[in-house]
MARDO-856690 format. One line per 3 residues: number of its first residue (from 1); their letters; for each residue y, x, z of N, C-alpha, C. Coordinates in pm, whole numbers, plus 32768, in hexadecimal, padded with zeros to 4 digits. Layout:
NUM	a	Y:X:Z:Y:X:Z:Y:X:Z  ...
//
This chain:
1	mtt	B121:927C:8099:B0FE:92F2:8071:B046:930F:80A6  B000:932E:8070:AFA3:934A:8094:AF52:93E3:80D7  AF30:93FA:8143:AEE8:9483:817E:AE6E:947E:8141
4	rag	AE33:9521:8163:ADD4:9524:8136:AD71:9520:81A2  ACE0:94F2:81AC:AC8E:94EF:8219:ACAB:9582:8234  ACAE:9552:82AD:AC93:9608:831A:AC1C:9618:8325
7	rpq	AC10:96AC:8336:AB68:96F5:834D:AB5F:96EC:83B7  AAD4:971B:83D1:AAB2:9759:845D:AADE:97AB:84AF  AB40:9776:8526:AB96:9801:855C:AB20:98A6:8579
10	rrn	AB75:98CE:853F:AB04:9947:855E:AB3E:999D:85EA  AAF8:99E6:862A:AB10:9A20:86A4:AB67:9A75:8698  ABF1:9A5E:86D5:AC62:9A81:86DB:AC5C:9B54:8736
13	qvl	ABFA:9B42:8767:ABE8:9BD3:87AD:AB76:9C09:877E  AB69:9C6E:87AA:AB02:9CEE:8797:AA87:9CD8:87F7  A9F6:9CA2:87A7:A9C8:9CC1:880F:A98E:9D20:889A
16	sre	A9A0:9D26:8900:A966:9D92:894B:A8CB:9DE4:896C  A8B2:9E27:898B:A835:9E22:89F2:A828:9DDD:8A3E  A899:9E01:8AB7:A897:9D8B:8B17:A87C:9D06:8ADD
19	qii	A8CF:9CEA:8A81:A8D9:9C40:8A77:A82A:9C59:8A7E  A7D7:9C62:8A2B:A779:9C43:8A21:A71C:9C50:8A9B  A721:9CBD:8AEA:A6D6:9CA7:8B42:A6EB:9C5C:8BBE
22	dta	A789:9C3F:8BC3:A7AF:9BAD:8C2D:A763:9B58:8BD5  A75C:9B34:8B70:A70C:9AAE:8B25:A684:9AAA:8B4B  A63F:9B34:8B0C:A5A1:9B2A:8B62:A58E:9B1D:8BFA
25	lgl	A5CC:9B42:8C30:A5D0:9B18:8CC5:A5E1:9A6E:8CEE  A644:9A40:8CAB:A67A:99C1:8CB3:A5C6:9969:8CA2  A5AA:999D:8C07:A562:994B:8BED:A4B4:997F:8C4B
28	lda	A4C0:99F7:8C71:A415:9A15:8CDE:A420:99CE:8D5F  A4B3:99A6:8D77:A4B8:9970:8DF1:A4B3:98C2:8DFE  A4D4:98A0:8D8A:A4BE:97EA:8D62:A425:97E0:8D47
31	gge	A3C6:983F:8CE7:A372:981F:8CC6:A2E0:988D:8CCD  A30A:98CF:8D25:A2D4:996A:8D2D:A2A0:9990:8C85  A247:99F3:8C92:A212:9A4C:8C03:A206:99EF:8B79
34	sal	A1B9:997B:8B8B:A1A1:9945:8B1D:A229:98F9:8AEC  A2B0:991B:8B4F:A32D:98A4:8B15:A38B:9946:8AA0  A348:99AD:8AA2:A39F:9A24:8A63:A356:9A35:89EB
37	tir	A392:99FF:8990:A36F:9A11:890F:A3E5:9A29:88D8  A3B1:9AAE:8850:A42B:9ABE:87F4:A46B:9A54:87C4  A41C:99E8:87A7:A46A:9968:8745:A4C9:991F:87E8
40	alt	A4A9:9913:884B:A500:98D6:88A0:A57F:9949:88F0  A566:99DC:88CE:A5E6:9A33:88B7:A636:99EE:885C  A61F:9A0F:87DD:A67A:9A04:8775:A6A2:9960:8741
43	erl	A66E:98F2:87ED:A69C:988B:87B6:A70C:986C:8823  A717:98DB:889E:A74F:98E4:8902:A7EA:98DE:88CA  A7DE:99A9:8883:A80C:99F3:888E:A883:99DF:87E7
46	stg	A85B:9987:8790:A84E:996D:8721:A87D:99EC:86AD  A7F2:99FB:869E:A7F8:9A98:863D:A753:9ADE:862C  A73C:9B37:85CF:A6E1:9B1E:8591:A66C:9B78:85F2
49	sga	A5F4:9B8C:85C8:A589:9BAA:860D:A59E:9C55:85E7  A5D8:9C67:8581:A5E6:9CED:858C:A653:9D34:85C7  A6DC:9D1C:8618:A70A:9D27:8673:A702:9D36:86E9
52	iyy	A6A0:9CF0:86FA:A5F6:9CF8:8766:A5D6:9D9B:8778  A59D:9D9D:871A:A548:9E0D:872B:A5AE:9E89:86FC  A60A:9E7C:86BE:A688:9EDF:86F1:A697:9F1B:875D
55	hvg	A6B5:9EF0:87B5:A6EB:9EE8:882D:A68A:9F08:88D2  A61C:9E98:8891:A595:9EC7:88F5:A527:9EDA:88FE  A505:9EC7:887E:A490:9EDE:8816:A433:9E64:8839
58	trd	A3BB:9E6B:8831:A356:9E0A:8851:A347:9DAB:88B6  A2EF:9D21:88B2:A309:9CDC:8969:A2CD:9D32:899E  A26D:9D93:8980:A267:9DDD:8A16:A2AA:9E26:8A4E
61	dll	A2FE:9E4F:89DF:A33D:9EBD:8A01:A3C4:9E60:8A62  A3DD:9DFD:8A46:A437:9DA7:8AA7:A3FF:9D8F:8B23  A3A5:9D83:8B06:A33E:9D6E:8B8E:A378:9DB3:8BED
64	dta	A31C:9E3F:8BD8:A355:9EC3:8C1B:A3C2:9EBE:8C30  A45B:9E9D:8BB3:A4D5:9EC9:8C07:A4F6:9E32:8C92  A4E3:9DDA:8C43:A4FA:9D9F:8CC2:A4BF:9DA8:8D3F
67	tet	A42F:9DD5:8D3F:A431:9DD0:8DA9:A46A:9E8E:8E2F  A46C:9EC8:8DB6:A4B6:9F3E:8DE5:A540:9F3E:8E12  A5A3:9EBD:8DD1:A608:9EA8:8DF0:A62F:9E80:8E7F
70	vig	A57B:9E08:8E9F:A5BD:9DA5:8F36:A586:9E2E:8F7B  A517:9E68:8F47:A4D0:9ED6:8FDF:A54D:9F21:9003  A576:9F7A:8F83:A5EF:9FD2:8FA6:A67F:9F87:900E
73	aal	A67D:9F11:8FF5:A70C:9EC1:903D:A6A1:9EF0:90D7  A650:9EB7:90F3:A611:9E90:915F:A5E8:9F57:91B1  A5EA:9FD8:9141:A5F7:A023:91A1:A65C:A070:91BB
76	atr	A6C0:A045:9180:A743:A05D:91B0:A770:A02D:9230  A738:9FA5:9250:A765:9F81:92DF:A770:9FF4:9352  A7DC:9FFE:93B6:A7EE:A023:940C:A800:9FDB:9460
79	pag	A7CD:A031:94F9:A7D5:9FE6:9573:A874:9F9C:95A2  A8A5:9F68:9610:A8F7:9F41:9609:A943:9FA4:967C  A9A3:9FAE:9680:A9BE:A00D:96DA:A9C5:A09E:96BE
82	aat	AA23:A0C7:970A:AA41:A160:96E6:A9DB:A1E1:970F  A995:A1AD:97C0:A92E:A1FC:97B6:A89E:A1BB:97AB  A859:A21E:976F:A7CC:A1D7:9754:A746:A235:977F
85	tpg	A6F2:A1E6:9789:A69C:A26C:979C:A631:A242:9749  A5BB:A2D6:9723:A583:A29C:9683:A512:A207:96B3  A4DB:A1F0:972F:A4A9:A155:9712:A513:A106:96E3
88	dei	A588:A0F3:971A:A5EA:A0AC:96B4:A5C1:A0C6:9651  A5E2:A138:95EB:A5FC:A142:955D:A565:A0D1:9542  A51C:A114:9575:A498:A0E5:953A:A497:A032:954D
91	rav	A49F:A009:95B5:A4C7:9F60:95DA:A516:9F25:956F  A591:9F78:9580:A5E5:9F2C:94F1:A5C3:9F44:944D  A576:9F94:944A:A548:9F85:93B9:A4BD:9F60:93BB
94	ala	A432:9F26:9411:A3E5:9ED0:9419:A428:9E22:940B  A49C:9E06:9465:A489:9DA2:9474:A4EB:9D75:93D2  A530:9DF1:9389:A583:9DD5:92FB:A52B:9DBA:92D7
97	lfd	A4A6:9E1D:92CB:A42F:9DE2:9254:A416:9D6F:925C  A3D2:9D36:92E1:A388:9C85:9310:A411:9C3F:92D9  A485:9C3E:92EA:A4D6:9BC1:92D0:A4F4:9BFB:9243
100	aia	A4C1:9C40:91E5:A4C6:9C43:916B:A477:9C06:911F  A403:9C14:913F:A390:9C08:9127:A354:9B3E:913A  A39C:9B2D:91AE:A3CF:9AB4:91D8:A400:9A43:9171
103	ahp	A4B2:9A9B:917A:A4D4:9A5C:9101:A4C1:9A5C:905B  A445:9AB2:903F:A42E:9ACD:8F94:A3A3:9AA3:8FC7  A348:9A42:8FBD:A2BF:9A45:8FDD:A272:9A88:8F51
106	wla	A296:9AA5:8EE9:A263:9AE2:8EA3:A27B:9B71:8E87  A2C2:9BA3:8F0D:A2BD:9C1F:8F31:A233:9C7D:8F35  A1ED:9C3C:8FC9:A17A:9C76:8FEC:A104:9CAF:8F7F
109	mrl	A0E0:9C54:8F10:A086:9C88:8EA5:A0DA:9CFD:8E8F  A151:9CFA:8E5A:A17A:9D52:8DC9:A1CA:9DDE:8E4E  A1CC:9DDC:8EC0:A1C4:9E87:8F41:A145:9EA7:8F1B
112	tlq	A0D2:9E66:8F43:A048:9E99:8F48:A049:9EC4:8ED3  A03C:9E69:8E38:A033:9EB4:8DE1:A086:9F52:8DC0  A109:9F6C:8DD2:A152:9F9B:8D8F:A103:A027:8E22
115	ivr	A0F5:A014:8E97:A0CC:A056:8EF0:A04C:A0A9:8EBA  9FDC:A072:8E72:9F46:A0AB:8E31:9F73:A0E0:8DE5  9FCB:A083:8D6D:9FED:A0DA:8CF4:A02E:A168:8CEF
118	npv	A09E:A132:8D2B:A106:A1E0:8D10:A111:A1E1:8DA3  A0B7:A26B:8DD6:A0C1:A2A5:8E67:A133:A2F3:8E44  A18C:A307:8DCD:A1F4:A368:8DB0:A28C:A322:8DC0
121	gpv	A26E:A284:8DB3:A2D4:A231:8D8C:A333:A209:8DE9  A3B9:A1EF:8DD0:A409:A1D1:8E20:A3F2:A199:8E9A  A396:A12D:8E7E:A368:A0BA:8F14:A2FA:A10D:8F76
124	tvg	A2B9:A12E:8F25:A241:A1B2:8F79:A298:A211:8FCD  A2D6:A259:8F91:A30F:A2CF:8F98:A378:A296:8FFD  A3CE:A23D:8FE9:A41B:A20F:9035:A402:A1BC:90B8
127	ife	A3A7:A193:90DB:A393:A13B:9148:A316:A1D0:91AE  A2F8:A222:916F:A2DA:A2A2:91D0:A320:A2FA:91F2  A3A5:A2F8:91A4:A3D9:A351:91E4:A435:A34C:9253
130	rig	A487:A2AE:922F:A4B0:A281:927C:A486:A25D:9311  A3DA:A247:9349:A3B5:A237:9376:A365:A2AE:93D1  A341:A30E:937F:A2FA:A37A:9387:A378:A407:93B8
133	gqm	A3FB:A3CF:938E:A43E:A420:93C2:A47D:A42B:9428  A442:A3C4:9499:A479:A3A5:9537:A3F7:A3DD:9580  A3A6:A430:9532:A323:A455:958D:A30A:A4E4:95E9
136	gal	A37A:A527:95A1:A3A4:A5AE:95EC:A3E2:A588:968A  A444:A522:963F:A4BE:A4E1:96D7:A46F:A4DC:9726  A419:A46E:970A:A37C:A3F9:9760:A351:A48B:97C7
139	gvp	A355:A4F3:9771:A308:A56E:97E1:A251:A564:9799  A234:A523:9722:A1BF:A50F:96E5:A1A3:A5A9:96D5  A160:A5F1:96DB:A111:A66E:96A8:A121:A65E:960F
142	ras	A13C:A6E0:95FD:A14D:A6B3:9535:A100:A6BF:950D  A05C:A6EE:953E:9FE4:A6EC:94EC:9FAA:A644:94F8  9FF1:A609:954B:9FC9:A57F:9552:A02C:A527:94E8
145	wfd	A09D:A53B:94C8:A0FB:A4F3:94A6:A0DE:A494:9424  A055:A4C4:938C:A03F:A486:9345:9FDE:A409:93A0  9F9D:A420:93E7:9F46:A3C0:9439:9FA5:A35D:9486
148	ats	A008:A379:94E2:A072:A33E:9549:A0D1:A2EC:94AB  A0C8:A30E:9446:A148:A2DA:93CA:A0CD:A25F:93D7  A062:A257:9373:A029:A259:933A:A012:A1B4:939C
151	tlv	9FEA:A1C1:9403:9F9C:A169:9467:A010:A0C8:9483  A083:A10D:948E:A0F4:A0DE:9472:A10C:A087:9419  A130:A0C6:93B2:A13A:A059:9308:A0B9:A025:930F
154	hyi	A03F:A044:9325:9FC6:9FC2:9310:9FD7:9F6D:9365  A024:9F78:93C2:A035:9EEB:9412:A06A:9EBD:9408  A135:9EE5:93E1:A17B:9EA0:93B4:A16E:9E5B:9334
157	lga	A124:9E81:92EC:A122:9E3B:9234:A08B:9DD2:926B  A041:9DF5:92BA:9F99:9D82:92C1:A00D:9D13:9301  A056:9D40:937F:A08D:9CC7:93C9:A0FA:9C58:9382
160	vsq	A13C:9CAF:9357:A1B7:9C6E:92CC:A15B:9C26:9277  A0D7:9C38:9222:A0B6:9C13:91E2:A04D:9B6F:91F6  A037:9BBA:928E:A00B:9AFB:92A3:A042:9AB7:9283
163	nar	A0CB:9AB6:92B2:A124:9A63:92D6:A16E:9A17:9241  A132:9A60:91EB:A17A:9A6B:913A:A10B:99F6:90D4  A155:99A9:90AF:A0EC:994C:9054:A096:9997:9000
166	ieg	A00E:9948:8FE1:9FB3:99BF:8FA8:9FC3:9966:8F0A  9FDC:99D0:8EDA:9FAF:9993:8E1E:9F21:99C6:8DF1  9ED9:995B:8DA0:9E4E:99A5:8D64:9E18:9931:8DA1
169	dts	9D83:9938:8DF4:9D4C:98DC:8E16:9D66:98BA:8E90  9DC5:9822:8E6D:9DE9:97F5:8EF3:9D92:975F:8F58  9D27:977A:8F09:9CC0:9707:8F1E:9CEA:970D:8FB4
172	gid	9CFB:9677:8FDD:9D04:9660:9059:9D51:9699:90B8  9DF4:96A6:9078:9E97:96C1:9086:9EC9:967A:9049  9F03:9668:9095:9F8B:960E:906D:9FF6:9669:9066
175	pag	A032:9681:9014:A0B4:96E8:8FF7:A106:96C0:9031  A13C:9650:9056:A1B4:9622:9063:A1C6:95C4:90FE  A128:95CA:9147:A109:958D:919E:A175:95DE:921B
178	drd	A18D:9593:929A:A1C4:95B2:92E8:A1A6:9600:936D  A1C3:9673:938E:A17F:96D7:93D0:A179:967A:945B  A1AA:962E:94D8:A1BC:95F8:950A:A154:9595:952E
181	afv	A10A:9530:94C3:A0D8:94DB:949A:A023:9553:9490  A04C:95B2:946E:9FBA:9611:9443:9FB7:9622:94B5  A010:967A:9532:A006:96A8:95D4:9FAD:9636:9619
184	daa	9FFC:95BB:95F4:9FAA:9553:9668:9F3C:9516:9635  9F3C:952C:9595:9E97:9509:9576:9E36:9583:95C7  9E53:9610:95A3:9E06:9669:95C4:9DF6:9688:9638
187	saa	9E2D:9636:96B5:9E44:965E:9753:9DD3:95E3:976E  9DF9:9530:9743:9DAD:94FE:975F:9D11:9539:973B  9D06:9553:96D1:9C6F:95B2:96B1:9C3A:95D8:9701
190	wqg	9C90:965D:972B:9C76:9695:97A3:9C3D:967C:982F  9C9A:9604:9867:9C82:95B6:98DF:9C23:957A:98B5  9C12:9552:983B:9B53:94E4:984A:9AB6:955C:9837
193	ldp	9AE5:95DB:9850:9A63:9606:9877:9A1D:962F:98C4  99A9:9649:98FE:997E:9624:995D:99C6:96A5:99C6  99DE:96AA:9A46:9A21:96F3:9A83:99C6:976C:9ADD
196	eay	9963:971A:9AB9:98FE:976E:9AE3:98E0:97F8:9A8C  98A8:97E4:99E0:98B4:984F:99AB:9911:986C:9983  9998:983C:998A:9A0B:986C:9969:9A7C:987F:99AF
199	pfm	9A55:98B5:9A3D:9ACA:98CC:9A93:9B5D:9915:9A9F  9B3C:9978:9A2E:9BB4:99B0:9A04:9C03:9971:99A7  9BD9:991F:996B:9C3B:98C4:990D:9C3F:985B:994C
202	hav	9C05:97F2:9995:9C68:97E7:9A0E:9CD9:980A:9A74  9CC4:9868:9A91:9D2E:989B:9AD3:9D95:98E0:9A7F  9DA9:98D7:9A28:9E14:9920:99B6:9E70:9874:995B
205	vgq	9DF4:9843:9966:9E27:97E3:9905:9ECD:97A3:992F  9EDF:979A:9990:9FA9:9765:999E:9FEE:97BC:998A  9FA5:9846:99C5:A01F:98BA:9961:A00E:98BF:98A3
208	mre	9FA5:9882:988D:9FB1:985A:97FD:A004:9839:97BB  9FF7:977D:9804:A056:9728:97E8:A0E3:9758:97D4  A114:97AB:9879:A197:97BB:985A:A1D7:9828:9842
211	hdd	A177:9891:97F3:A1AB:9925:97D5:A238:991A:9761  A273:9977:9759:A2A7:9988:96D9:A293:99EB:9690  A289:99F5:962F:A263:9A3A:95D6:A29D:9AD4:95CB
214	req	A359:9AD9:95D2:A370:9B6A:95A7:A383:9B87:9654  A387:9B41:96EC:A358:9B77:973F:A2C5:9BD0:9753  A261:9B9C:971D:A1CA:9BA8:9725:A1CE:9C34:96C2
217	flt	A1F1:9C30:9666:A206:9CA5:9601:A26C:9D0F:9646  A2DB:9D25:9668:A2F8:9D7C:96E8:A2C3:9DA3:977D  A26D:9D4F:9771:A21C:9D68:97DC:A1A5:9DD1:97C7
220	gia	A15A:9DA4:9743:A106:9E21:96EF:A173:9E7F:96E1  A1CB:9EB6:96B1:A225:9F3A:9697:A227:9F6B:9725  A255:9F2E:9792:A261:9F65:9813:A1F4:9FA8:9836
223	vil	A17A:9F3B:982D:A0D4:9F9E:9835:A0DB:A022:9805  A0DE:A00F:9796:A0B3:A090:9748:A12F:A103:9761  A1A0:A0C1:975F:A1F1:A14B:97A9:A1BC:A171:97F3
226	dgl	A195:A126:9885:A181:A153:9900:A135:A1DE:990D  A096:A1A2:98A5:A01C:A1E8:9892:A076:A296:984B  A0CB:A290:97DD:A0C6:A2E6:979E:A116:A336:9804
229	crl	A15C:A313:985F:A1BE:A37D:98B0:A169:A3B0:9906  A0CA:A3C1:98FD:A068:A3B7:9987:A024:A425:991C  A04F:A455:988E:9FBA:A496:983F:9FF7:A536:9880
232	r	9F93:A57E:988A:9FB8:A61D:9887:9F6A:A681:9842
//
C-alpha cells in the first residue's frame, strides 16, 4: 500500500505577539539590528509576513517594542532586602539598566532614539518616573527635581552606552574585541606618555588597568547622589 507524500508540517499552535518579540530579541542579541528582518522572523517562526505585521506592526515598531520589553523588565527591578533607602532604589534600577545594555549591545542606540523621538513613550516616562520618584525622599527641593533627575539619567545612559557595542561607523573598533586586551593596550599607551607633560595620566594608569566597570559606574552614582542630597 502506497502512501501520499507528506505535506510540509504546519504550525500546530497559534502565533502570539510574545513569540514574535522573543524571537526578535534572539535575532537582535545574536547579530544586532541588521539581523532583525521580517524575512528572518518569518523563517524562524514558520509564518507569513502578514502575521508579523498584524501582531507587532512594522520592523521599526518591533524594534521599539523589543526596547520597551527589555527596559520595562529592568525598571521593574527592586533592591534586595525589606528596608531600602531612596539611594538603594536608584542604584538598583541604574545597575539593572547597566546590565541590560551589557546583555543586549543593540539596546544602547535604540534606547537613546526612543528618549529623543518619543518623550511621552513608556521608555522615557518609565525611566524618569522610576528615578525621579525618589527625589522627594532624597530631600531634593521640588524646584530641582527635573534637573536632578536629568543629571542622573544622562549619567546612567552615557555610562552604559560607553560600554556597549557601537553600530554604524565602527572604523578602528573591533566589535568582538576583548575588554581586558583593550584596557591593557590603553594602559600601556598611557604609561608611554611623557610623565612631565601628563602627570595625572601617569598617576591613574594603574587604577585604569585594574578598574571594574560596574564598580566605577556605582561610584559615579554615589557621587551624584551625594551632590543631590546637598541641594537646597
